[in-house]
VEXDREN-2710 file (C-alpha; in Angstrom, 1 decimal):
% VEXDREN-2710
k/r/px/py/pz
1/MET/-27.3/128.1/62.2
2/GLU/-26.0/129.0/58.8
3/LYS/-22.7/127.8/57.8
4/ASN/-20.2/129.9/55.6
5/GLY/-16.5/128.6/55.4
6/GLY/-16.7/126.6/58.6
7/LEU/-17.8/129.5/60.6
8/ALA/-21.4/129.7/62.5
9/ARG/-23.5/132.7/61.4
10/ILE/-26.5/133.2/63.6
11/PRO/-29.3/135.2/62.1
12/TRP/-30.4/137.6/65.1
13/GLN/-34.1/137.6/63.9
14/LYS/-34.5/133.8/64.2
15/ILE/-32.8/133.7/67.5
16/ARG/-35.0/136.7/68.8
17/GLN/-38.1/134.9/67.9
18/GLN/-37.3/131.4/69.1
19/SER/-35.2/131.7/72.3
20/LEU/-34.4/135.0/73.7
21/PRO/-36.8/136.5/76.3
22/TRP/-36.1/140.2/75.3
23/THR/-37.5/142.6/72.8
24/LEU/-34.4/144.7/72.2
25/SER/-32.1/144.1/69.5
26/PRO/-28.3/144.0/70.2
27/ALA/-27.8/147.4/68.5
28/GLN/-30.6/149.0/71.0
29/VAL/-29.0/147.3/74.1
30/LEU/-25.6/148.9/73.1
31/VAL/-27.1/152.3/72.6
32/ILE/-29.0/152.2/75.9
33/GLY/-26.0/150.9/77.6
34/PHE/-23.8/153.6/76.3
35/ALA/-26.4/156.2/77.4
36/SER/-26.8/155.0/80.7
37/ILE/-23.1/155.0/81.5
38/ILE/-23.0/158.4/80.2
39/LEU/-26.0/159.5/82.5
40/LEU/-24.1/157.8/85.4
41/GLY/-20.8/159.6/84.6
42/ALA/-22.8/163.2/84.3
43/MET/-24.3/162.6/87.6
44/LEU/-21.1/162.0/89.1
45/LEU/-19.5/165.0/87.6
46/THR/-22.2/167.0/89.3
47/LEU/-21.0/166.2/92.7
48/PRO/-19.2/168.9/94.6
49/ALA/-16.4/166.5/95.1
50/ALA/-15.8/166.6/91.2
51/THR/-14.5/170.1/91.0
52/THR/-12.0/172.3/92.7
53/ASP/-14.2/175.0/93.4
54/GLY/-16.5/172.4/95.4
55/GLN/-19.8/173.1/93.6
56/GLY/-19.7/170.4/91.0
57/LEU/-20.4/170.8/87.1
58/ASN/-23.8/172.1/85.9
59/PHE/-25.6/169.4/84.2
60/ILE/-25.1/170.3/80.7
61/ASP/-21.3/170.6/81.1
62/ALA/-21.3/167.2/83.2
63/LEU/-23.3/165.7/80.3
64/PHE/-20.9/167.0/77.7
65/GLU/-17.9/165.8/79.6
66/ALA/-19.1/162.3/80.4
67/THR/-20.2/162.0/76.7
68/SER/-16.9/162.9/75.5
69/ALA/-15.2/160.6/77.8
70/VAL/-17.3/157.5/77.2
71/CYS/-17.3/158.3/73.3
72/VAL/-13.5/158.6/73.7
73/THR/-13.6/161.8/72.0
74/GLY/-11.5/164.5/74.2
75/LEU/-13.4/167.7/73.5
76/VAL/-14.0/169.5/76.8
77/VAL/-15.9/172.4/78.0
78/VAL/-13.8/172.7/81.1
79/ASP/-10.1/172.1/81.7
80/THR/-9.5/168.8/82.9
81/GLY/-6.4/169.3/84.6
82/THR/-7.4/172.7/86.7
83/VAL/-11.3/172.3/87.1
84/LEU/-11.7/168.8/87.9
85/THR/-10.3/167.3/91.4
86/PRO/-8.6/163.8/91.4
87/PHE/-12.1/162.2/92.0
88/GLY/-13.5/164.1/88.8
89/GLN/-10.4/163.1/86.9
90/THR/-10.9/159.5/88.1
91/VAL/-14.5/159.5/86.9
92/ILE/-13.3/160.6/83.7
93/ILE/-10.4/158.1/83.1
94/PHE/-13.0/155.3/84.3
95/LEU/-15.6/156.5/81.5
96/ILE/-12.7/156.6/79.1
97/GLN/-11.7/153.0/79.8
98/VAL/-15.1/151.6/79.7
99/GLY/-16.0/153.6/76.4
100/GLY/-12.9/152.4/74.9
101/LEU/-13.2/148.8/75.6
102/GLY/-16.9/149.0/75.4
103/PHE/-19.3/148.2/78.2
104/MET/-20.0/144.9/77.0
105/THR/-16.2/143.8/77.2
106/VAL/-16.0/145.4/80.7
107/ALA/-19.3/143.5/81.9
108/THR/-17.6/140.3/80.5
109/LEU/-14.4/141.0/82.5
110/PHE/-16.6/141.0/85.8
111/ALA/-18.4/137.8/84.6
112/ILE/-15.1/136.3/84.1
113/MET/-13.9/137.5/87.4
114/LEU/-17.0/136.1/89.1
115/GLY/-16.8/132.9/87.5
116/LYS/-20.2/133.2/85.6
117/ARG/-21.1/131.5/82.4
118/ILE/-21.1/133.6/79.1
119/GLY/-24.4/132.5/77.5
120/LEU/-25.8/133.0/74.0
121/ARG/-27.3/136.3/74.7
122/GLU/-24.1/138.0/76.0
123/ARG/-22.1/136.3/73.1
124/LEU/-24.4/137.8/70.7
125/LEU/-23.9/141.3/72.5
126/MET/-20.3/140.8/72.4
127/GLN/-20.5/140.0/68.6
128/GLU/-22.3/143.3/67.9
129/ALA/-20.2/145.4/70.1
130/LEU/-16.8/144.1/68.7
131/ASN/-18.2/144.3/65.2
132/GLN/-17.3/140.7/64.5
133/ILE/-19.0/138.6/61.6
134/THR/-19.8/135.6/63.9
135/ILE/-20.1/134.7/67.4
136/GLN/-17.4/132.0/67.2
137/GLY/-14.5/132.9/69.4
138/VAL/-15.8/136.3/70.8
139/VAL/-15.3/135.3/74.1
140/LYS/-11.8/134.3/73.5
141/LEU/-11.3/137.6/71.7
142/THR/-12.7/139.5/74.5
143/ARG/-10.1/137.9/77.0
144/TYR/-7.2/138.9/74.4
145/ILE/-8.5/142.3/74.3
146/LEU/-8.5/142.7/78.1
147/ILE/-5.1/141.1/78.4
148/ALA/-3.5/143.1/75.7
149/THR/-5.3/146.5/76.9
150/PHE/-3.7/146.0/80.4
151/ILE/-0.3/144.9/79.1
152/ILE/-0.1/147.9/76.5
153/GLU/-1.5/150.6/78.9
154/GLY/0.8/149.2/81.8
155/THR/3.9/149.4/79.8
156/ALA/3.2/152.8/78.4
157/ALA/2.3/154.2/81.9
158/LEU/5.7/153.0/83.3
159/ILE/7.5/154.5/80.2
160/LEU/5.8/158.0/80.6
161/THR/6.0/157.9/84.5
162/ALA/10.1/157.5/83.7
163/VAL/10.1/160.3/81.3
164/TRP/7.9/162.8/83.9
165/LEU/9.7/161.5/87.0
166/LYS/12.1/164.5/87.0
167/ASP/9.4/167.2/86.2
168/LEU/6.6/165.9/88.4
169/GLY/8.0/163.8/91.0
170/TRP/7.2/160.1/91.7
171/PRO/3.5/160.1/92.8
172/ARG/2.6/162.7/90.3
173/ALA/4.4/161.3/87.5
174/PHE/2.8/157.8/87.9
175/TYR/-0.6/159.1/87.9
176/PHE/0.1/161.3/84.8
177/GLY/1.7/158.3/83.1
178/LEU/-1.4/156.1/84.0
179/PHE/-4.0/158.7/82.9
180/HIS/-2.2/159.4/79.6
181/ALA/-1.6/155.9/78.7
182/ILE/-5.1/154.9/79.0
183/SER/-6.3/158.2/77.3
184/ALA/-4.1/157.7/74.5
185/PHE/-4.6/153.9/74.0
186/CYS/-8.4/154.4/73.8
187/ASN/-8.0/157.4/71.6
188/ALA/-9.6/159.7/74.0
189/GLY/-7.3/162.8/74.2
190/PHE/-7.9/164.1/77.7
191/ASP/-4.9/165.6/79.2
192/LEU/-3.9/166.7/82.9
193/PHE/-1.5/169.6/81.9
194/GLY/-3.9/172.3/82.4
195/ASN/-4.9/175.4/80.4
196/PHE/-6.0/173.4/77.5
197/ARG/-2.2/173.0/76.4
198/SER/-2.5/169.1/75.5
199/LEU/1.1/167.9/74.8
200/THR/2.5/171.3/73.2
201/GLY/5.0/171.3/76.0
202/TYR/6.5/168.0/74.6
203/VAL/6.5/168.9/70.9
204/ALA/10.3/168.0/70.6
205/ASN/10.4/165.1/73.2
206/PRO/11.0/161.8/71.3
207/TRP/9.8/159.6/74.1
208/VAL/6.5/161.1/74.7
209/ASN/5.8/161.5/71.2
210/ILE/6.9/157.9/70.3
211/VAL/4.9/156.4/73.2
212/ILE/1.6/158.5/72.5
213/MET/1.8/157.7/68.9
214/SER/2.1/154.0/69.4
215/LEU/-0.6/153.9/71.8
216/ILE/-2.9/155.9/69.5
217/THR/-1.9/153.6/66.4
218/LEU/-2.5/150.2/68.5
219/GLY/-5.8/151.3/69.8
220/GLY/-6.9/152.8/66.2
221/ILE/-6.1/149.7/64.0
222/GLY/-8.5/147.3/66.2
223/PHE/-8.0/144.5/68.3
224/THR/-8.9/141.7/65.6
225/VAL/-6.0/143.3/63.6
226/MET/-3.6/142.9/66.4
227/ALA/-4.6/139.5/67.0
228/ASP/-4.2/138.6/63.4
229/VAL/-0.6/140.3/63.2
230/TYR/0.5/138.4/66.4
231/GLN/-0.8/135.1/65.2
232/LYS/0.3/135.4/61.6
233/ARG/3.1/137.5/61.5
234/SER/3.4/137.6/57.6
235/PHE/1.6/140.1/55.4
236/ALA/0.8/137.4/53.0
237/LYS/-1.0/135.2/55.6
238/PHE/-3.0/138.3/57.0
239/SER/-6.8/138.5/56.5
240/LEU/-8.1/140.9/53.7
241/HIS/-9.4/143.1/56.6
242/THR/-6.1/143.3/58.2
243/LYS/-4.2/143.9/55.0
244/MET/-6.5/146.9/54.2
245/VAL/-6.4/148.3/57.7
246/LEU/-2.5/148.3/57.7
247/THR/-2.2/149.6/54.4
248/ILE/-4.9/152.2/54.4
249/SER/-3.6/153.5/57.9
250/LEU/0.1/153.7/56.7
251/LEU/-0.8/155.6/53.6
252/LEU/-2.8/158.1/55.8
253/VAL/-0.1/158.6/58.2
254/VAL/2.7/159.2/55.9
255/GLY/0.6/161.1/53.4
256/GLY/-0.9/163.2/56.1
257/ALA/2.6/163.9/57.6
258/ALA/4.0/164.9/54.2
259/GLY/1.1/167.1/53.7
260/ILE/1.5/168.9/57.1
261/LEU/5.3/169.2/56.4
262/VAL/4.8/171.2/53.3
263/LEU/1.8/173.3/54.6
264/GLU/3.5/174.0/57.8
265/ASN/7.2/174.2/57.0
266/SER/7.3/178.2/56.8
267/ASN/4.7/178.7/59.6
268/PRO/6.7/180.5/62.4
269/LYS/3.8/179.7/64.9
270/THR/4.1/175.7/64.2
271/LEU/6.8/173.6/62.4
272/GLY/8.9/176.9/61.5
273/ALA/10.1/177.3/64.8
274/LEU/11.4/173.8/65.1
275/GLY/14.7/172.2/63.9
276/PRO/14.4/169.4/60.9
277/GLY/14.0/166.5/63.4
278/GLY/11.5/168.3/65.5
279/LYS/9.3/169.2/62.2
280/ILE/9.5/165.4/61.3
281/LEU/8.3/164.4/64.7
282/ALA/5.7/166.8/64.9
283/ALA/4.3/166.3/61.6
284/PHE/3.9/162.7/62.1
285/PHE/2.4/163.3/65.8
286/GLN/-0.2/165.6/63.9
287/SER/-0.8/163.2/61.4
288/VAL/-1.4/160.2/63.8
289/THR/-3.7/162.1/66.1
290/PRO/-6.5/162.8/63.8
291/ARG/-6.9/159.1/63.9
292/THR/-9.5/159.8/66.6
293/ALA/-7.0/160.5/69.4
294/GLY/-7.2/164.2/70.1
295/TYR/-3.9/164.9/71.3
296/ASN/-1.8/167.8/69.8
297/THR/1.8/169.0/69.9
298/LEU/1.1/172.0/67.8
299/ASN/-1.3/174.8/68.6
300/MET/-4.5/174.0/66.6
301/PRO/-5.8/177.3/65.9
302/SER/-2.1/178.5/64.6
303/LEU/-2.2/176.0/61.7
304/THR/-3.0/177.2/58.2
305/THR/-6.5/176.8/56.9
306/ALA/-5.3/174.2/54.3
307/THR/-3.7/172.0/57.2
308/GLN/-7.0/172.4/59.1
309/PHE/-8.8/171.1/56.3
310/LEU/-6.4/168.4/55.9
311/LEU/-7.1/167.2/59.4
312/ILE/-10.6/167.3/58.8
313/ILE/-10.4/164.7/56.1
314/LEU/-8.3/162.4/58.3
315/MET/-10.7/163.0/61.2
316/PHE/-13.6/162.1/59.0
317/ILE/-12.1/158.9/57.8
318/GLY/-11.0/158.0/61.4
319/ALA/-9.7/154.9/62.7
320/SER/-10.6/151.2/61.9
321/PRO/-13.5/148.9/62.7
322/GLY/-13.3/147.2/66.2
323/SER/-10.9/149.8/67.5
324/THR/-11.3/152.3/70.1
325/GLY/-11.7/155.2/67.3
326/GLY/-14.3/156.7/65.5
327/GLY/-14.9/158.1/62.0
328/ILE/-16.3/156.2/58.8
329/LYS/-13.4/153.9/59.2
330/THR/-10.3/153.1/57.0
331/THR/-11.9/149.9/55.4
332/THR/-15.1/151.9/54.7
333/PHE/-12.9/154.6/53.0
334/GLY/-10.9/151.7/51.2
335/ALA/-14.2/150.0/49.9
336/LEU/-15.3/153.4/48.4
337/LEU/-11.9/153.7/46.7
338/ALA/-11.9/150.2/45.3
339/ALA/-15.5/150.7/43.9
340/ALA/-14.4/154.0/42.5
341/TRP/-11.3/152.4/40.8
342/ALA/-13.2/149.7/39.5
343/THR/-15.6/152.1/37.7
344/ILE/-13.1/154.1/36.4
345/ASN/-11.3/150.9/34.9
346/GLY/-14.6/149.6/33.6
347/LYS/-14.7/146.7/35.9
348/GLU/-18.0/145.4/37.2
349/GLU/-16.7/144.3/40.7
350/ALA/-14.4/146.1/43.5
351/GLU/-11.0/144.1/44.0
352/VAL/-8.5/144.7/46.8
353/PHE/-5.5/142.5/47.1
354/ARG/-6.5/140.0/44.5
355/ARG/-9.9/139.4/46.5
356/ARG/-13.3/140.6/45.4
357/LEU/-15.5/142.7/47.4
358/SER/-19.4/142.0/47.6
359/GLU/-21.9/144.5/46.5
360/VAL/-23.4/144.4/50.1
361/THR/-19.9/145.5/51.6
362/VAL/-19.7/148.3/49.0
363/PHE/-23.4/149.5/49.5
364/LYS/-22.7/149.2/53.3
365/ALA/-19.7/151.6/53.0
366/LEU/-21.5/153.9/50.7
367/ALA/-24.4/154.0/53.3
368/ILE/-22.2/154.7/56.3
369/ALA/-20.2/157.4/54.4
370/MET/-23.4/159.2/53.3
371/ALA/-25.2/158.9/56.7
372/ALA/-21.9/160.5/58.4
373/GLY/-21.7/163.1/55.8
374/LEU/-25.3/164.3/56.2
375/LEU/-24.8/164.3/59.9
376/VAL/-22.0/166.3/59.7
377/MET/-23.5/168.7/57.3
378/VAL/-26.7/169.3/59.5
379/VAL/-24.8/169.7/62.6
380/THR/-22.3/172.1/60.9
381/MET/-25.2/174.2/59.5
382/ALA/-27.0/174.3/62.9
383/LEU/-23.8/175.5/64.8
384/SER/-23.2/178.0/62.2
385/VAL/-26.6/179.6/63.4
386/THR/-26.1/179.0/67.1
387/GLU/-22.2/180.0/67.3
388/GLN/-20.1/183.1/66.4
389/ALA/-17.3/181.4/64.8
390/GLU/-15.7/181.0/61.1
391/PHE/-17.1/178.3/59.1
392/ILE/-13.7/176.2/59.1
393/THR/-13.8/176.3/62.8
394/VAL/-17.5/175.2/63.0
395/LEU/-16.7/172.4/60.5
396/PHE/-13.6/171.3/62.2
397/GLU/-15.2/171.0/65.6
398/THR/-18.3/169.0/64.2
399/VAL/-16.0/166.6/62.5
400/SER/-13.9/166.3/65.4
401/ALA/-17.0/165.5/67.5
402/PHE/-18.3/162.9/65.0
403/GLY/-15.0/161.1/64.6
404/THR/-14.9/161.0/68.4
405/VAL/-11.1/163.0/67.9
406/GLY/-11.1/165.7/70.3
407/LEU/-9.0/168.2/68.3
408/SER/-10.1/171.8/68.7
409/LEU/-9.7/175.3/67.3
410/GLY/-11.0/176.7/70.5
411/LEU/-14.6/176.8/69.8
412/THR/-15.6/174.2/72.2
413/PRO/-15.0/175.8/75.5
414/ASN/-17.1/178.7/74.4
415/LEU/-20.1/176.8/73.1
416/THR/-23.5/178.0/73.8
417/ASP/-25.7/175.6/75.7
418/VAL/-27.4/174.8/72.2
419/GLY/-24.1/174.1/70.7
420/LYS/-23.0/171.8/73.7
421/LEU/-26.1/169.8/73.1
422/LEU/-25.3/169.6/69.5
423/ILE/-21.9/168.5/69.9
424/THR/-22.8/166.0/72.5
425/LEU/-25.3/164.5/70.1
426/THR/-22.9/164.4/67.4
427/MET/-20.2/162.6/69.7
428/PHE/-22.8/160.0/70.8
429/ALA/-23.9/159.5/67.2
430/GLY/-20.0/159.2/66.1
431/ARG/-19.5/156.7/68.8
432/VAL/-22.5/154.5/68.2
433/GLY/-24.1/155.6/65.1
434/PRO/-22.0/154.1/62.4
435/LEU/-21.8/150.9/64.3
436/THR/-25.4/150.8/64.7
437/LEU/-26.1/151.6/61.0
438/ALA/-23.7/148.8/59.9
439/ILE/-25.7/146.3/62.4
440/ALA/-28.9/147.5/61.0
441/LEU/-27.8/147.0/57.2
442/ALA/-26.2/143.6/58.2
443/GLN/-29.6/142.2/59.1
444/LYS/-30.9/140.3/56.4
445/GLY/-34.2/141.6/54.8
446/LYS/-36.9/139.5/53.6
447/LYS/-36.0/138.1/50.2
448/THR/-38.4/138.5/47.3
449/LEU/-38.3/136.8/43.9
450/ILE/-39.7/139.9/42.3
451/ARG/-37.2/142.2/40.4
452/GLN/-38.3/145.4/39.3
453/PRO/-37.4/146.4/35.7
454/GLU/-34.3/148.1/34.9
455/GLU/-34.2/151.8/33.4
456/LYS/-30.9/153.9/32.9
457/ILE/-30.3/157.4/34.4
458/MET/-27.7/160.0/33.6
459/VAL/-25.2/160.4/36.3
460/GLY/-21.8/162.2/36.6
END
């Protein structure tokens, strides 16, 4: 083991060569695990019991829905509230919970319930799945994640049940409350209100807005950050990771809300029809939900093009590492900003909150952002050929899929089969791709004593 600051770092390559009896890396295991769950969910959704017409979904639609649920995206090609039966909806919410927590976390839950020992192999997988630096404390963190998840989702479900009790009646209100609490905390964005309405019927309801926004925010900042805040309760004592996540998240939410207020204030189809309080509430909700949640209280196609582009930017950045959300992540965006600021000011090293970011961290952030940008460009170009839609609509849908957001301008239900497969692959890549890329970059390559000669080039 290597020691760094008292924490154990276990080099995966050495462990794999010396002790573990498998040939797959943790990244490969995670990808195969997610793919297996998606295929299982797709098969269940093709059963006659899954749809109201008794025929089940065709395989491409079932694969799309299952991928969207496991990748906690929320893009749908069929209406969850009217096409799927309670059985089909239960399959969806189970896939959302597993996808949001991660299948290794769920597997650990069953192991704990059965009293099984968590071995080194499982701890290594948990380390990679939770995006942790070391294996130290991963089992404890997993227990915290499970307990926190059930408490947060349970509390929110009860509040939403009370809010919807008058409109829906007791059994249905509880069912809706539980479904939407899990979907919102896992940043999935699936809803049961039918006709692709999402939460537009509650645009001015403070309870629904506040509860859903709170769930999205908690699910999007990451369990490590929640644990750090709970334990230290002082910004000065927080880790640099926590400080960056909270600061960047706050700036994105407030900045996004301000932008939406300015751009949509006079739009009669969105904020223009609301009072002052309703405008602020709706603007903040629409600023929070691109953090990979997918719920909306305003009609997305009715937004101005400028607002749609603003949402694309927020969706691309996404949530934070170790959370239920997607995107390139807030800390990746923060590292790139810090590096750019250092360059502008003539500094050789990026600094944040009086701490220096390593070159490795900055290079990783750059690689993740570049890989994500390349994926979005390629898929957008392909969809521009296969689909009959405006460019902004195609770009919006692609970034929504990559960021595992789920917001839509109406293109997804009308996709061709090729388009559905492209978006399915994009959702899958958005859920496991950046994480897998980060894991691959984190693995130390073979060091060499040879340094190539330096030569300058012109940039900028």
